[in-house]
Phi, psi and omega in degrees: 000132183277159177299323182299313182291327177292314179299317179299320179299316181296316181297322183284317188254341185078005180240152177286159181298153180296132177229116183307129177068015181227148171237120183258155177213151178274136176244170177299326184249019179149222183222155178219145174227141177246141177289136180276336179251152181283161176251151174283163176301322180297318178295316179297317179300330183257025167102002179281140183249149175272342182216143173229152178231147183212164178275333180216173186295320180297316177297318180298314180301316180295319179296317179297317179298315180297317180292324177297313179298318179299313182296325177296316181290322177294320177297321177295317177299318179298322181289337181264356179298145174282133178259135178293000000 
């Protein structure tokens, strides 16, 4: 998704583009998104974030997408771990 289409969406609706499992908001100095679903301790320990901040909508969308993909892969790793 390009920055232009994201910006146009924000200008038309006043809302950030839909991001699965994230709720975004405009701040005075940029944008912030919070994860709507919780993370396991294992996901947090391995780099997953509950919140991301960005300077523009395109950057925010990319950060949310990257964090979503990371949390999915970490959850998969967690599910394959050997349990004592």
